[in-house]
Each structure stands twice: as structure tokens, then as C-alpha cells.
N, C-alpha and C positions, 0 to 999 in steps of 0.2 A: 614479400616481392623482392625480384633481385634485380639490383642496376646493373647496365652492362655499357660501355661505350664506342660504340660502332669505329670507323674507318673513317668517318665524316665528323666525329670526335662528337656529335649530337647527344646527349647523354635520355640512356633508353632506359625504361623496367620490365621485366619479365613478370608478370601474377605466376606467384603461387597457387593460383587458384588453377585455371583455365588453361597458364601459358602463355596466354596473347602477351607480344611485344607490344609497349605501351608507351607513349613520349610522355618525357616526365614532368613535360609542366601541364600538360594534358590529367595526368594522373596529380598533380598537385593540386590543380584547378579542384578535382575532385576528392580533395581530401585523403587523400591518400586509400581512395575506394575505387577499383577496379570500374570501370565502366559497363565490361563487356558479362561478367557474373557475380560483380555485388561483393567481390574479397573484402574485407576491412584489413589493409594491412596496418603493421605495427608502429606505435609513432614513441616519438624521442620527448623525453618529459618537455622540454624547450618548446615542440609543435603542439605538444596536446595544451600547451596553458592556452598558446596563441591560440588555438583554434576557440577555447572554450568562453575564456574574457574577454570583458570590454575592452578596446585595444589600450594601451597605457596605462591600464589598472592597475597590474599586477607587481607588488613590492615584496619581494624577495624577504625570511624571514632575516635578521640581524645574525642569528645563532650561525656559525659553520658545523659543519659536521665535524667531530673529533675522533681521528684517529685512532683504532682501538685495535689490538692484539692480546685478548686476555688471556689466551690458551698455549701462546705461540705454535701453532697451529702450523706444520709441514706436511705437502704430499710431494709430488713431483717441485712443484716451487712453494718455497716461504709463501705465507699468507700477505703480508705487506707488500710483496712483490705482484701480484694478484691487485691490489688495489691502485697501487703503481698504476699497470698497465691498466687497468681500465679507467681510472680517470683522466688518461689520454688518451684511451680512445671516445669515449662518450663528454669529454667535455667537463664530467661535472664530479663535485665532491664526492656523493654519497649516490645510493642509488634513488634518490626521489628529490622532487625539488617543491620544495614549502613557500608562502607568502600567505599572503591576503590577496585580496583582488573585489573587482564588482562585476557583474554575471548581469544582464540586463539590468544594470544598475542598482540591483540588488547586494549591499556585501557579503564575504563571506570567508574563510579562510578554506585555506587550498594546499591540497598535498596529492604531489600526480611522482607515480611509481615509474622507474623506465629498467622495461626487460634487458636492455641494456648492457646496465654495470653490474655482471656478477648475478646474471637472473631477475634482476627483480628482488635479491634476496631482502631475508629480513635479519638486518644484525644490528648491534647493539645501539649504533650511528643512527641509523634509519629508524630505529623506534623511538630515539630521543625528538626525533627531528618530528616525526609525528606526535608524537605527544607534546612537543611544543608549542607546536600548528593547532592542537586542540584547544591545551590552554590562554592561546591565543584568542582561540574562537569566545572560550569561557568568559576573559575578560574584558572583550569586545560586546559581548553579546549577539556575536556576532553567528549563522550557522559554520561547522562544517561540511568541507566537500571531499573525499576521498578517493582518489583515481588508480584501481590497482592494476596492476602488473608484476606477477611475482612469481617462483618456482617455489615457494616454501621460507621458511627460516634457514638462516646461513650455517652450514656447517663448520666451517670455519672456527666460529665463534664459540660453539659445545654448547649447553645450555642453557646459557647466557640467552643466546639468541632464541632460546624457547622460550625463555621468560619475557620476551617483548611481547608476545602475544595477549600476558596479560596488563602487561606496563601500557599499553596502549589502548587495551577493553577497558582497564581503570579510567585513563581519560575522559570516554565516548562516555563510561556512566555517569560522570562531571555532567557531561553536558546535555545527558536523560534527565539528571535529577533537576538541571537549571532551566528546563523547557527549552532548549535549545535544539533545534532541528539535525541530523545527521544525514546525511545522504554517500552512498558509495557508488562508484559507477566502476563493473568489474569489467576490464577490457582482455584480450588474449595475451598470454594465458594467465588465471590466478587458481593457485594451488595452496597446498601443504597448510602453514601453518598460519599464512594471511587469511584463508578463504576461511578458516578453522577461526577465526580473530576478527579484525575491524570488518573487514570484507563483508561481511555478512550482519554483522551486529550493532549495522547502523539503523534509525529509524524507515530508512528506505534503502532498497537496492536495485539499483538500477544497472542493466546489463547491454551493454552496444551488442550490437546486429554482430554474428560468428564468432563472440566470447565463448571461451573454454573455461569453466571453475569446478573444481572439486578438490576433496580432501586427498583423494591420493588419485595421482595419474592413470593415466588408462594403460602404459606398461605393469606399472605396479597390479595391477588389477585383476591384467591378464595374468602376470604370471602366479598370484596370489588362487585365486578363483581356477584356471585352468580353462576358464572359459571364454568365449569371444565375445564382443562387446555388440547391445544393439546402434544401430546405425543413429546417427546425430547425439548420440551418449555426451553426459556432461556439457553440452553446447548450450547458447543461452536459449534459446526455444527449449530445448528439452527441460532447461531448469523452470521455465518460466510454465508449462506446463506441471509439472510437478511441485510446483506452491514456495518455488525457492526466491522469485526472483518477481517485483513490482513489477516489471516491464520491461521489455528489448525496444529499444530504441537505436533506428540509425545515425551513423554519425555525424549528418548531414543536419540532422534535427535535435542533437542533444545538446545543445546550448539554449535552445528556444524550451528544449523539455526541463533544463535546469532554472530556467527563469520562471518558469510556471511553478516550479517546488519550491523557489526560494519565494517567489510573491505571497505562497499559503501559508510560508513561516511568517513572514515581516504580516500577517493578518488581512492578507488584502490589502492595501496602502500602499500603492507606487508611488515612490518618492515625490513629492512632491504636486501631486496628485488628489483629492478629495474623493471620498465613495459617491459611485451615482447619486445617493441618496443620504440624508441624513436623519429624514424624518421619520415617522413609525410611520407603518402604514396603517389603513384602518383597516378597521374586520372585514373578515371577508363575505362577502354578499352571498348568503347563502339560499338557497331557492325554499318556499316552504315545503316542507315534510309533504309528500306525500301517503296518504295510507296506502301500503300495498300489501299481500300476504307477505308471510315472512318465505314461504318454501318459492316464491317466484320473485321474492330478493333473493334466495341464496343459489338461484337458478343464472341471476344478472351478474350477480362477483365472481360466477365462475366462466362468464362466457367469454369465449375467447380471441373477438373482439375488442376488450377493454383494454384501455392504456399498459405499460409493463412501467418496470421500475425505467427501463432504459427511455422509453416513451417522457416520460415527464421529467428524466432529465435531459433528453431534446428539449421541452416547449414550459416547465416550470425553473430550468437553472442552466448555470450559462458554465461554459469553461471546464465542461467535465471530464476528470484525469482520473484513468481508472486504474485502482489498484491490485495488484494480484495476491493471490496464496497467502497461504496459513504461515508458513517458515518451516511449516514440518512433514512435508512432502506432498499436499493437496492446495489443488487450486480449484473449490466447487463452483458450476456454474450456476447452479441455482441463487447464487448469493453475489452481487455487484455492488462495490463499493468504491471509492474513490474522492479526490478532491475536488469541489465544484464552487461558484460563485453564488451569491441570491441578495440582487440589489445592490452588488458592489463588495459584497461581504461573504469572506472566504469560509467555508465550511468543508464537514463532512457528510456526503451521504453515501448512505449503506441500504441494500434492498433488496427483496425477493425475486427474481427473475421467471418469468414463467414464460412468454412467448407466446403466437398468434396461430402460427401454422404446426402441423400434427409432427413434423419433423423440430421443429423449434422445442415446444413443449416436451420432445420425448431428450432433444440435448438439456435442456435445463432441468431436464427430471422433478416439471411438469412444476417449478419454484419448490420443490422436497429439498431442503437442506441438511448435506450429510454436516459429519462433527467436522469436516476440514472449511464447509462454509460458515458453523457458528464459530470456529475458531477464527479465520476468516474477518469476520467482523470485530470482535473481541479485538485482535488488533489493531482495527482501523480506528476502534470506540479509545482505546489507549493511547494510540495516537495522536488525537484528534485531543483529549485532556491534556496532553503532555504539553501541546503544541497551543493550548489556548481555544481551540476552534470549537463552536457547535456542532450539536450530533442531529442529523435529521435521517428517519427513519421509514423507509415504505415499504409496507407489509403488504402482502398477496402469496399467503401459502395454503394449500390445504392440513400441512402440520410438517413435522420433522421427517425426516426420511427414515423409513420403519425398516431399512433393509437388513439383511444380518452382516456387511459390511459394516453398516454403518451403526451395528451393534459390536461390531469388534473392535471396533475406532472409537468408542466412549460416547455414544450418541449423546446418555443420561447425563453425563458428568461434563462434556461441551453445554449442553444447554442451561445447566446448574450453573457454572461460571460465568456465564453471560449474565443468568438474572441475576448474580451476586457482585458482580464487576458493575451494571449499570445502577445498582441501587447505592454505589456512592460514586458513581464516578465522577468527579468533579468537572462537569461542565454541562452547559444547557441539551437536554433532549428534547428534541419535539419529533413524534412518531405519527405517522399518515398510515390507517390501514385502508389501503386503495383495490383491494376485494373480497379477496379471503382473508380471515385471521384465524387459524385454524390451532388450536391448542398452545402445549408448548410450543411450539416451534415458532408460532408467531410472537408469545409474549418474549423469546428468547432473543429478539428486537423491538420488544415493548414495554419495557420497564421506563418509563420516559417524565419529564415533567408534565407535559401535554401528551392526551392522546385523541388523534383528531380521527375521522371513516368519514369515508365518503358517501353518499347518502343512499347509496347500494353496494353499501359493503355492510359484511357480517365479519362477527368474532363472536368464537365460541369454544366453550372446553374441549367438543370432539364433535363431528359431522351428523348430520340428521341422520342421515347413513348409519352411523354406528352406533348411535344412541337407540337407534329403531330395532338395529341389530340385536340391543343387551335390553332396554327393556319394554320393546312390543313384540306380537309375536311373528313380526318379521321387518325384512326391510321399508315393505310397502306403506311402513306407517309413517316414511321419512318427512312427509308435508306435516302429519300433527307432531312430529315430534320438533322440525325446524320453529311449530309455534311455541311450542311449550318452553324451550330453550331457551327463549327471549335472547335472541341472538342479532336482530338487525338494529343502528344508529341509532334508530331512536330510544329502543330499549336500553340499548349500552348510554348513552346520554342519561335517561331516566336514573341507570341504574350508579351512577357516578365514574362509571369507570371511562366512557370516551367523555369529552371535554365538547365538542363541537360536529356537528354534520356538515360536511363542506361539500361542495360542487364540484366537478373534474377542472382539470386545464389550469387556466389561469387564476381559478379560484384557489386552487391548491399553492399557489405562490403566493397568493395576496393571505390564507391563512397560513400558511407555517410565517411568514415577516409578522404578521400581527399576535403569534402566539410566543414566536421566538424573539423578537426584541424587547418586551420589557423581560423577559430572564434574561436577557444579558446584563442587566442593571444589576442584578441580585449578588449578594457576596456568595464566595462558595460554599461557605459553610452556612448559608438560609436557603441556598439551591438543594443542593443535598439534605437537608434536613426537613424539607418542604417536602420531596418530591418521596422520602421514609414514610412520611406523615399518611402522605396520599395513598401508601399502598399498605400501611397500619391501619388506615378506616375500613379495609374490605374483609377484617376479621369478625368473627362469631359476635365479640362486642357491637359491632354496631349494629343499633335493635330499630331502626329504620330502612334495614332494606328491601322486606318485605312490602311496609308501607311507601317508600320510592320505587318500587317496581309494578306499583297497581296502577 
């Protein structure tokens, strides 16, 4: 936005996106977002703080920025002269404003960068201030929120500015080790050394609508490659599609979204408010198992009318906030995951997503996860463990994506890493097989402390059709193979693989609670030991497998 003062003295601003002339007070009421085209104007750090935190809660850090000129840099002006001019223009001592505050009554440490100050560049003083803010978060045991707006490292400080990338990242690593949440809010623009360090190495990365982020800027990329860039390149929406950010949030919703994330980090206990229920739920009342042919059960498990993970998140859980991306270039639509509440308790829910219509099924790849989907699930499980949140997984997949691209991107290794990590994940894990539990793609989300199955779900090493094609004369033997594979919920309970068959809907909520609450009481070492013992018993050393299957 560019401000202009007409002859009548009224202050107006012209939108840099649609060129509409806007009354300044109207624009400010809309949080400096153009009401005509939605363009988000850049904000000064003090205004950003005002919009995000609770009134009168921001307390600046007592530390003042130290003026540094480590290499005596001079271009057309000496570096100290540029610092003096930037301070006069912005009223800030440096390119970041740091302190502590509350957001939705949840305490946090906050560092907000200001692009007006030498392009928000990262120099020694900026790195020091952000590092001290992280150390304040560590000492106080509260989350860290970083709001980035930067062109990158500050050239006038030479290689010492480059070192700040490691200095701040190291401070974030200490918070990660302590199990404290770190969140970065990407605003326009975030590039270079800031993008390649603390802007993207936090637990969660939130992009404000219209933000652009990348390591190299568009002009540099065009010069180096000689190629035109695609429409929307490096925008928030581009980053979301390519798995680089967890979510894109418009400015008016940022404060509420941060409150949700900070609430989850606090374990869901709002200041002064107890969980909705502190009593363990009783066992889920599942209907008596009915005798049904295995092949008929397979067909029911695959029925497009069955509830999906998103349906269960709507009916059995509360306040779902979806988190996207594997941070490595992909956001698989066949896996959804994020923060939710169950009986007032915050947890991480991850599941396969199919769909009900043909278009939905195709868009979600029929619930067959790519390596990016498995890595997204892995990232969210690790985050849950760091924050002390239990994990609930909802399994409904015919199997992992068997395509060429999946193999090129390491499907086998992605599944293996999930299984390995879940074996020792230091937080309770409850799995519900809601439909199909197909082979390794299912197990990649099902190495759990408790494995529940809906009454008409299936769980198998291979599909009946695949088994029939290999071991019978043809695929027409699929019904016979289904019976031989022992893949129904009652079969799996008898084998000891599943713990309980449950009904759908509300019974899923009750069953998860009944199985999760006792796990929350166990010490981490005991929890992991029992989980490993559970899967150890499935080896050949268990002599009663055949007997238990009868």
C-alpha cells in the first residue's frame, strides 16, 4: 500500500495490488488488508504485535540491541550511517521487536521482524535478540512464536551474519529438546538466510495469506536459470501445495489460529478451566459380533458410503486443525492429520482419507499414501511426542501407493521409518481400523499400544484379489482367499492383533477414550516397553498362534 494525502488533508492509501484508492481508517480497521482484492500490506513490527497479542500483555525484552560493525563495511555510505538512518525511519533499535506476551491468555515469547529496517536483514544484533528471546522461552517454559519478514542475511556484516542462521537454529533446537512448541509465521517477504533457518525449522510453519518465501529470490532464479517462473511461484498457496507449510491463514484469523496452537502446546488446559471431564470413560458398548462371510465384510469395508477420517474428525473429535506437508516437497492428500480435542484433551489425529464420490476418491488417491503422506504422518507423530500429546490414527487404506513416482521417492523406506519410529514413540498411540487395513500401508500408521477395529473392518497382509491371483488359479477365488486370510475383526481379535471390535460414530469416541486414558497413566519407559513386547509376541516363538486362530 502507498499512502497519499489529497488536497482536503484526508489520508488515503492506494492498494499495491488492485490500485484502488482506500480511506486509511477503513484500511486500518481491516488490518491493512485491501477490502477489494484481499492484498495483505506489510506491517510494521509494533502494529503486528498489536494485532496478535492480548491488549497490554506485551513486555519488551530488557536487552537492547548492541550496535555492531564487525568488518567496517562501506559501500556508498558507511554501515553505521545506514543503521542510524534505519533507526530514525522506523523508530526501532533493530530489525526485530522481541518480548513476552499472552495470546488468547496463553503465555509465549515473541520475536517480530520488521522489513522496513534494512529489509529485515539478519545481522549479529538481530540474531542475538532472537536467540535471547528463545532462551527466555526456554527459561520460562513457554512456546516461542517468530514472525518473519526478511530479505536474508545482512551483507554489511559479512560471514558473521551467516553464522546467525546457526546461532538462532541452535536456540530452537534447545526448545525442541525441552518439548516446547516453536511456531514461525511467514509474512511477505521471507527469503535467504532467514527462510533457510529459523523460519522453516520450527515445529509448525504458518504462512500468512499472500506471503512469499524461498531461499533464492525470483529475480536471482530467473537470472541463473534463464527460465520464466510459474504463476504463483513461492507464494503461500504454492508452499502449501508443495508441503512446505502447515497452513495458510488470512490476517484476520491469525490470532485465533495461534491461540489454538498454543492451547494444544499447553495440553488443552485453558488457564483456570478444567477439562470437560476428568473421569475415565467406560468401555465402549460394541454390538455383539454378527456372523458374516469374510468376503461380504471386505465389500462392506470398501463401501464408499462408510465414514472417512474427516467424517470421524467431525463427529467423534472436536476442534480439528489440519496440519499439512512433509516439509520435503509434498503434501499427500491420502493422509490427513492435525491437532484435535477429545473430551477436552488435546491430541494428534492422523488418518487415511478416501472419499465418497468418484471425484473425491481420485483426488485422494483412494486413500493410498505416497511417501510424502507417510513422512507427513511421521512428522506429526514426532511433534506430538515432543509436545507430550497422545496420537490417534485412523486406518482405512487398500495399501500404500504402488506407483512409479512412489517408488522413485522411497516408498519402502518411508514405511519402514514410520514403523521404526512408532515402535519407540514416547507417547500413547491408539489405532482404529475404520475400513480397510491393507498391508504395509496400514501398518505404517498402526504400530500402536491399542489396535481397535470397527465391526465390519478388515486388516490383512494382502488384498483377497491379490492373494487369489498368486495362490489360486485366478482372481475369481477372492472370496475363498478372504476366508483363508482371517482378516475380519473377530479373526484379528482372536489372533491378538486387534484389541476390540467397535461400532461406528459415537462408539469410536468412547472406545478411543476407554483405551487411551489408562495409557496416559503409564510412565513412558513402561509404555514403550509394553508396545514393543506386544509386537514381539507375533514372532514364531509364540506357539499358540495356530491354536488361538481356531
